Backbone as CSV, one residue per row, in Angstrom:
resi,resn,N_x,N_y,N_z,CA_x,CA_y,CA_z,C_x,C_y,C_z
1,MET,108.248,157.541,151.412,107.789,156.844,150.229,108.525,157.352,148.997
2,LEU,108.735,158.630,148.914,109.426,159.196,147.770,110.859,158.681,147.684
3,ASP,111.491,158.501,148.843,112.866,158.017,148.841,112.959,156.602,148.277
4,SER,112.026,155.716,148.637,112.076,154.352,148.117,111.757,154.342,146.627
5,TYR,110.844,155.209,146.192,110.541,155.296,144.762,111.760,155.797,144.003
6,ALA,112.393,156.828,144.521,113.579,157.376,143.859,114.701,156.348,143.815
7,ALA,114.851,155.585,144.888,115.904,154.564,144.917,115.615,153.471,143.900
8,ASN,114.368,153.025,143.805,114.000,151.995,142.819,114.165,152.510,141.405
9,THR,113.764,153.743,141.176,113.889,154.320,139.842,115.349,154.468,139.460
10,ALA,116.155,154.960,140.377,117.574,155.142,140.073,118.260,153.812,139.823
11,SER,117.858,152.773,140.544,118.505,151.475,140.363,118.131,150.833,139.036
12,THR,116.942,151.141,138.506,116.538,150.548,137.238,116.873,151.426,136.043
13,MET,117.069,152.713,136.251,117.325,153.612,135.132,118.645,153.315,134.440
14,HIS,119.630,152.782,135.156,120.909,152.510,134.500,120.750,151.472,133.393
15,ASN,119.706,150.649,133.464,119.465,149.652,132.419,119.008,150.289,131.112
16,TYR,118.475,151.500,131.183,117.934,152.139,129.993,118.990,152.916,129.203
17,PHE,120.167,153.052,129.722,121.211,153.796,129.037,122.311,152.854,128.581
18,ILE,121.945,151.975,127.665,122.913,151.022,127.148,123.477,151.545,125.834
19,PRO,124.748,151.336,125.593,125.322,151.846,124.346,124.878,151.011,123.151
20,PHE,124.623,151.662,122.046,124.285,150.989,120.809,125.460,151.132,119.852
21,PRO,125.745,150.091,119.084,126.833,150.223,118.126,126.468,151.245,117.054
22,GLN,127.472,151.917,116.551,127.245,152.875,115.484,126.797,152.133,114.233
23,THR,125.754,152.611,113.625,125.268,151.997,112.399,125.422,152.991,111.267
24,PRO,125.730,152.500,110.093,125.829,153.433,108.972,124.461,154.004,108.643
25,PRO,124.397,155.228,108.162,123.093,155.800,107.833,122.421,155.025,106.715
26,ILE,121.110,154.957,106.795,120.331,154.259,105.780,120.247,155.146,104.542
27,GLN,120.584,154.586,103.423,120.517,155.337,102.177,119.109,155.232,101.599
28,PRO,118.474,156.358,101.315,117.120,156.301,100.754,117.121,155.711,99.355
29,LYS,116.033,155.011,99.025,115.904,154.402,97.704,115.419,155.414,96.677
30,ASN,114.741,156.450,97.143,114.291,157.487,96.218,114.277,158.826,96.947
31,ASP,114.106,159.899,96.202,114.159,161.240,96.789,112.967,161.550,97.681
32,GLU,111.809,160.935,97.436,110.628,161.205,98.236,110.807,160.731,99.682
33,TRP,111.507,159.620,99.861,111.684,159.052,101.197,112.580,159.924,102.059
34,CYS,113.433,160.698,101.474,114.451,161.476,102.177,113.898,162.775,102.772
35,ALA,112.611,162.903,102.917,112.012,164.151,103.374,112.216,164.420,104.857
36,ASN,112.530,163.403,105.665,112.612,163.631,107.110,113.947,164.215,107.567
37,ASN,115.059,163.838,106.971,116.385,164.377,107.311,116.691,164.331,108.805
38,ILE,116.340,163.257,109.479,116.642,163.103,110.901,118.068,162.571,111.016
39,PRO,118.927,163.245,111.774,120.300,162.762,111.928,120.338,161.397,112.627
40,GLN,121.288,160.568,112.244,121.389,159.222,112.795,121.566,159.239,114.312
41,HIS,122.314,160.207,114.848,122.513,160.235,116.305,121.197,160.495,117.046
42,GLU,120.276,161.225,116.432,118.965,161.440,117.050,118.131,160.161,117.032
43,ILE,118.208,159.417,115.949,117.507,158.131,115.867,118.059,157.174,116.914
44,ASP,119.392,157.153,117.075,120.022,156.303,118.090,119.580,156.696,119.493
45,ASN,119.486,157.999,119.755,119.044,158.461,121.075,117.611,158.019,121.361
46,LEU,116.737,158.114,120.369,115.362,157.649,120.551,115.324,156.139,120.794
47,ALA,116.162,155.403,120.072,116.205,153.949,120.260,116.667,153.601,121.673
48,ARG,117.617,154.349,122.203,118.099,154.098,123.569,116.989,154.262,124.596
49,VAL,116.065,155.167,124.335,114.962,155.401,125.268,113.850,154.376,125.067
50,PHE,113.438,154.159,123.819,112.258,153.336,123.565,112.527,151.836,123.561
51,MET,113.681,151.408,123.095,113.929,149.974,122.948,113.809,149.214,124.277
52,PRO,114.411,149.688,125.363,114.237,148.957,126.630,112.785,148.902,127.091
53,LEU,112.026,149.967,126.840,110.619,149.968,127.228,109.827,148.951,126.412
54,VAL,110.114,148.865,125.127,109.437,147.894,124.265,109.799,146.476,124.697
55,LEU,111.088,146.251,124.978,111.520,144.922,125.429,110.854,144.532,126.738
56,ASP,110.789,145.476,127.666,110.117,145.195,128.945,108.658,144.814,128.734
57,PHE,107.977,145.520,127.825,106.577,145.212,127.562,106.432,143.800,127.001
58,TYR,107.236,143.447,126.012,107.083,142.126,125.391,107.570,140.991,126.292
59,ARG,108.334,141.310,127.315,108.732,140.289,128.290,107.653,140.092,129.356
60,SER,106.748,141.042,129.488,105.687,140.938,130.499,104.618,139.952,130.041
61,GLU,103.773,139.521,130.977,102.680,138.598,130.648,101.709,139.242,129.661
62,GLU,101.388,140.500,129.882,100.471,141.204,128.983,101.052,141.289,127.571
63,GLY,102.332,141.608,127.477,102.975,141.694,126.176,103.021,140.352,125.470
64,GLN,103.299,139.287,126.213,103.321,137.948,125.634,101.938,137.564,125.116
65,ARG,100.896,137.903,125.887,99.528,137.590,125.480,99.143,138.361,124.220
66,GLU,99.449,139.656,124.190,99.106,140.461,123.019,99.868,139.998,121.787
67,PHE,101.126,139.614,121.963,101.908,139.118,120.833,101.313,137.819,120.301
68,ALA,100.903,136.927,121.198,100.293,135.660,120.771,98.981,135.922,120.019
69,GLU,98.173,136.884,120.501,96.929,137.233,119.811,97.220,137.799,118.427
70,TRP,98.214,138.685,118.330,98.582,139.273,117.045,99.063,138.200,116.074
71,LYS,99.872,137.283,116.600,100.415,136.221,115.756,99.293,135.315,115.228
72,ALA,98.339,134.971,116.086,97.217,134.129,115.670,96.366,134.850,114.627
73,LYS,96.128,136.131,114.819,95.347,136.911,113.856,96.075,136.972,112.511
74,ARG,97.370,137.157,112.548,98.161,137.218,111.313,98.114,135.889,110.557
75,GLU,98.233,134.789,111.285,98.153,133.473,110.650,96.782,133.241,110.025
76,ALA,95.727,133.675,110.718,94.374,133.526,110.186,94.198,134.344,108.904
77,GLU,94.769,135.541,108.876,94.693,136.373,107.676,95.446,135.729,106.510
78,LYS,96.585,135.117,106.804,97.346,134.436,105.750,96.536,133.279,105.161
79,LEU,95.859,132.520,106.028,95.042,131.399,105.544,93.882,131.905,104.691
80,CYS,93.276,133.005,105.085,92.172,133.565,104.303,92.663,134.002,102.920
81,LYS,93.843,134.578,102.853,94.391,135.013,101.571,94.696,133.816,100.681
82,LYS,95.210,132.736,101.280,95.504,131.535,100.501,94.229,130.904,99.949
83,LYS,93.161,130.903,100.758,91.888,130.328,100.323,91.245,131.163,99.213
84,ALA,91.513,132.476,99.228,90.930,133.361,98.226,91.525,133.090,96.840
85,TYR,92.738,132.594,96.788,93.384,132.326,95.498,93.035,130.985,95.071
């Protein structure tokens, strides 16, 4: 069982290591925002790990359902704000 799990994991893991284009660092608008000082290559590394997982979730049925619920709630909130004015 472990061998089939390892084989499935190894076959899908290559999808998670996709290259991202180099992006210029984001320039802070004020000095307060610049408190984190995270290097851009570290942000890129985190994106390489999390982005495929997020995409997989939103491609799933559960992710599609949750997105539709969020979208409907957001639209309802917009209508309430318009009615308040």
